[in-house]
Residue frames as qw, qx, qy, qz and C-alpha x, y, z in Angstrom:
[[0.021, -0.324, 0.007, 0.946, -28.70, -13.55, -13.77],
 [0.490, 0.619, 0.524, -0.320, -31.97, -12.43, -15.33],
 [0.488, 0.309, 0.518, 0.631, -32.08, -11.96, -19.08],
 [0.018, -0.626, -0.167, 0.762, -32.07, -8.21, -19.78],
 [0.606, 0.715, 0.348, -0.016, -32.36, -8.45, -23.54],
 [0.196, 0.924, -0.321, -0.064, -29.05, -6.64, -24.02],
 [0.896, 0.215, -0.255, 0.292, -25.89, -8.38, -25.13],
 [0.686, -0.476, -0.091, 0.542, -22.67, -8.01, -23.19],
 [0.422, 0.131, 0.221, 0.869, -21.23, -5.59, -25.77],
 [0.130, -0.691, -0.388, -0.597, -24.40, -3.50, -25.77],
 [0.588, -0.757, -0.269, 0.091, -24.34, -3.29, -21.97],
 [0.631, -0.259, 0.028, 0.730, -20.68, -2.20, -22.10],
 [0.214, 0.379, 0.308, 0.846, -21.50, 0.55, -24.59],
 [0.343, -0.759, -0.378, -0.404, -24.53, 1.73, -22.64],
 [0.665, -0.605, -0.232, 0.370, -22.54, 1.75, -19.41],
 [0.483, -0.034, 0.109, 0.868, -19.99, 4.08, -21.03],
 [0.041, -0.551, -0.377, -0.743, -22.71, 6.39, -22.32],
 [0.533, -0.744, -0.387, -0.109, -24.36, 6.44, -18.91],
 [0.669, -0.495, -0.131, 0.539, -21.11, 7.16, -17.06],
 [0.425, -0.014, 0.200, 0.883, -19.75, 9.76, -19.49],
 [0.109, -0.346, -0.342, -0.867, -22.95, 11.62, -20.41],
 [0.527, -0.568, -0.537, -0.333, -25.81, 10.54, -18.18],
 [0.629, -0.465, -0.441, 0.441, -24.11, 10.72, -14.80],
 [0.270, -0.065, -0.074, 0.958, -22.74, 14.27, -15.24],
 [0.272, -0.386, -0.383, -0.794, -26.19, 15.39, -16.42],
 [0.624, -0.540, -0.562, -0.062, -27.74, 13.70, -13.40],
 [0.520, -0.288, -0.349, 0.725, -25.27, 15.43, -11.07],
 [0.026, 0.139, 0.112, 0.984, -26.17, 18.83, -12.53],
 [0.477, -0.462, -0.498, -0.558, -29.87, 18.01, -12.14],
 [0.647, -0.463, -0.550, 0.255, -29.37, 16.88, -8.52],
 [0.363, -0.171, -0.215, 0.891, -27.46, 20.05, -7.63],
 [0.170, -0.267, -0.288, -0.904, -30.13, 22.15, -9.33],
 [0.570, -0.511, -0.594, -0.247, -32.80, 20.34, -7.33],
 [0.563, -0.407, -0.448, 0.563, -31.00, 21.07, -4.06],
 [0.175, -0.023, 0.002, 0.984, -30.59, 24.74, -5.06],
 [0.316, -0.380, -0.478, -0.727, -34.31, 24.92, -5.92],
 [0.559, -0.519, -0.640, 0.095, -35.38, 23.59, -2.50],
 [0.271, -0.906, 0.040, -0.323, -35.79, 26.04, 0.37],
 [0.132, 0.604, -0.672, 0.408, -32.92, 26.37, 2.82],
 [0.895, -0.290, -0.312, -0.133, -32.70, 23.10, 4.71],
 [0.575, -0.719, 0.390, 0.009, -30.61, 22.17, 7.73],
 [0.152, 0.653, -0.718, -0.186, -27.21, 20.77, 6.82],
 [0.358, -0.134, 0.919, -0.097, -27.99, 17.23, 7.90],
 [0.654, 0.499, 0.469, -0.320, -31.16, 17.16, 5.78],
 [0.452, 0.777, -0.319, -0.302, -29.25, 18.44, 2.75],
 [0.076, -0.487, 0.868, 0.061, -26.62, 15.76, 3.31],
 [0.534, 0.138, 0.804, -0.222, -29.32, 13.08, 3.55],
 [0.637, 0.670, 0.164, -0.343, -30.91, 14.29, 0.28],
 [0.282, 0.725, -0.588, -0.222, -27.51, 14.16, -1.45],
 [0.280, -0.263, 0.922, -0.053, -26.95, 10.60, -0.18],
 [0.629, 0.388, 0.611, -0.283, -30.38, 9.49, -1.41],
 [0.560, 0.770, -0.082, -0.294, -29.82, 11.14, -4.81],
 [0.010, 0.660, -0.735, -0.154, -26.33, 9.63, -4.98],
 [0.326, -0.071, 0.942, -0.022, -27.74, 6.12, -4.80],
 [0.591, 0.482, 0.416, -0.495, -31.02, 6.72, -6.65],
 [0.469, 0.632, -0.413, -0.457, -29.45, 6.75, -10.13],
 [0.003, 0.354, -0.932, -0.077, -28.12, 3.22, -9.65],
 [0.537, 0.137, 0.726, -0.407, -31.41, 1.48, -8.92],
 [0.740, 0.538, 0.194, -0.355, -33.01, 1.66, -12.39],
 [0.512, 0.722, -0.449, -0.123, -29.68, 1.12, -14.18],
 [0.590, -0.486, 0.641, -0.080, -28.38, -1.81, -12.14],
 [0.886, 0.233, 0.400, 0.008, -29.00, -4.35, -14.92],
 [0.551, 0.812, -0.173, 0.080, -26.75, -2.41, -17.32],
 [0.006, 0.784, -0.580, 0.219, -23.72, -2.59, -15.03],
 [0.845, -0.294, 0.417, -0.159, -24.05, -6.19, -13.82],
 [0.890, 0.037, 0.381, 0.249, -21.08, -8.27, -14.99],
 [0.449, 0.888, -0.082, 0.054, -19.43, -5.49, -17.01],
 [0.169, -0.811, 0.559, -0.027, -16.09, -5.88, -15.20],
 [0.739, -0.170, 0.650, 0.039, -15.89, -9.58, -16.01],
 [0.161, -0.210, 0.762, 0.591, -14.81, -11.32, -19.20],
 [0.556, 0.190, -0.274, -0.761, -17.25, -11.46, -22.11],
 [0.626, -0.037, 0.737, -0.251, -19.40, -14.56, -21.53],
 [0.775, 0.555, 0.181, -0.242, -20.20, -14.73, -25.27],
 [0.250, 0.761, -0.576, -0.162, -16.56, -14.76, -26.39],
 [0.929, 0.121, -0.351, 0.011, -14.99, -18.08, -27.39],
 [0.761, -0.606, 0.136, 0.187, -12.62, -19.57, -24.82],
 [0.391, 0.830, -0.381, 0.116, -9.03, -18.42, -25.30],
 [0.742, -0.515, 0.430, 0.018, -7.39, -21.30, -23.44],
 [0.905, 0.341, 0.057, 0.249, -4.36, -23.03, -24.82],
 [0.245, -0.921, 0.231, 0.195, -1.89, -20.17, -24.64],
 [0.556, 0.661, -0.494, 0.101, 1.76, -20.41, -25.68],
 [0.704, -0.564, 0.390, -0.185, 3.17, -23.30, -23.78]]
């Protein structure tokens, strides 16, 4: 994985901020954009929504990579109670 300059914990925090604040703001902006456009056929409107639905992920992909996995910087917790 390419070095993004952000630690695992920082990426987790930013992912929460993006999902809880940024994504709802982006949804409102996308709906406003569609409302601002002239009346389009239904299939074109659907296509624009699909494009906008994926467009937010492209620049933010590096923030979400590996977030669902264990912290790679944490010390190993092997040994358990056995």
